[in-house]
C-alpha positions, 0 to 999 in steps of 0.5 A: 305971571311974568314970563320968567316965573312961567319958565321956572315953573315949567322947568320944575314941572319937567324935572319932577315929571322926569323923576316920576317917569324914571321911577316908573320905568325902574319899577316896571323893569323889576315887575316884568323881569323874569327868566332871561331868554335870548340876548340882552341888548343895551346902549346909552347916549350922553349929550355934552353940548352938541357932542354925542357920546354913544355906546352900545352892545350891538350895531342895531342899538347904536343905529337907533341911538345915532338917530336919537342923537341927530333928532335931539340936536335938531330939536335943540337947534330949532328951539335956539332959533325960535327962542333967540332969533338972529336979528 
């Protein structure tokens, strides 16, 4: 199998795995939902290239999302350097 075909297949597998995991997460959310006690917290992280857009309901959630954004940016930079080394 040529290298390009391998990357194409790997990409499709990752996309389908993501859809399956997202579906399972929604199903688990519905199954475990019940009477809500306490405070509801939430937030989100949108990566547009290297620029993170972070929003959340409290400081703790935002701190976790900032750490996640830094990790994601570091992973992307590392992958770019490994797959396309500077010559």
